[in-house]
N, C-alpha and C positions, 0 to 999 in steps of 0.2 A: 320110565317104568315099563316093564315088559308086559305084553298082553297076558291078562289073567284069563284062565279058562273059566267060562261061564256055564253053569249047569242049572237046569230047572230045580227050583226048590219045591218042597211038598205043598206050599200054601198058594192057592190061586194061580199056579203056573208061573209065578214071578221068577225072574232070573236074577240071582244074586251072585256076587263074586265068590269064587271058590266054594260054591254050594253051601254057604252058611245058612242056617235056618232063620226064618223070619221070627224076630222076637218083639212082641208088642210091649209097649211101655214108654218110658221117658225117651229112650233113644229113638224109637219109631216116631214119636211126636216131634222130636227135634228135627229129624230128617224130613218129615212132611212139612214142617214149618219152613225149613230152608228151601225145600223144593218150591213151595208156594211163593216165597219171596223172589226166587230166581225167575219163576214163571211170570210174575208181575213185572219184574224188571225187563224181561225180554219183550213183553207186550207193550210196555212204554217205549222201548227203543224202536220197535216196529212202527208204532203210531207216529213217533217223531219222524222217521224216514218217510212215511206216507205224506205227512204234512209238508215236509221239505220238498218232496217230489211234486206235490200239488202246487206249492208256491212257485217252483221253478217253471212249471208248465204254464202258469197264469201270468207271470211277469215278463217284461221285455228283456230279452237276453242278447239280442243281436239286431242287426239292420240288414236290409236287402241291398241290392245294387243301387237302388234309387234313394237310399237313405231312410226308407220307411222302417219303423220299428217292427220286430218280429217277436212274438211270445215264444216260450219254450215249446209249446205244442205245435205252433206253425213251423218252427225250425225243425222239429222232429219229423213232421210230415214231409217237408221239403227234402230232408236227408233220406227218408225212406223211399220217396219217389225216385231220387237219383240212384239209390242202390238197387231199386227194383228194375230200373232200366238197364242195369248191368247184369241182371239175371239172378240176383240173390233172393232165394225163395223165402228166407226168414222175414224179409221186409214186406213181401206180399202178405204174409200172415199178420204182421204188425198192422198194416194198413187195414186189412179186412176186419181184424178184431177191434181196432180203434173206431172204425165206422159202424160197429155194432152187428156185423154179420158173422160172428164166430159161431161155428156149428155147436149144437147142443152135445155135451159130453155124457149126459145121463139119460137113460131111457127108462121110463116107468112101465112096468108090466102089471096089468090088473086083470082079474077075471070079470068079464062083463057078459051079461045075457045076450044072446044072439039077436034078439029083437031090438035091443038098444043099438047094437052095431048097425043093423039094417036101417034103423031110423036116422042115425047120424049120416050114413052113406047117402041116403036119399036127400037129406038136407044139403049136404055138400054138393051133390050133383045138381040140385035145383039152383043153388046160389051160383055155382060155376056156369051154368047155362044162361042165367040172367045177366051175368057180367059181360057176356059176349055181345 
């Protein structure tokens, strides 16, 4: 099927194929129902994948040189360390994130009164000085 040109429709900025107008009614309900069913199916599939990955990480999947069993997580860490020693930066990220040191992706910005900022800075400086 060739790529159909998609143009914005006049209702809620929805994009519909060939610029057909949005028509409420039985057809719209049927499309929404099918979309909901597909969404539920995808959620179930993703949940199954997460369960399978979790099971693999927890169960014994291999053995080391001495014959000791290794879980999937232990094996993953060993492979990551080996690849890190070769200089692969993706495995540095994997190990950092797995250890819980992933940098925060979101930054919250809020309007705060200057007196509150000064009070917090004073508390931080006092705690920092007492830790030395």
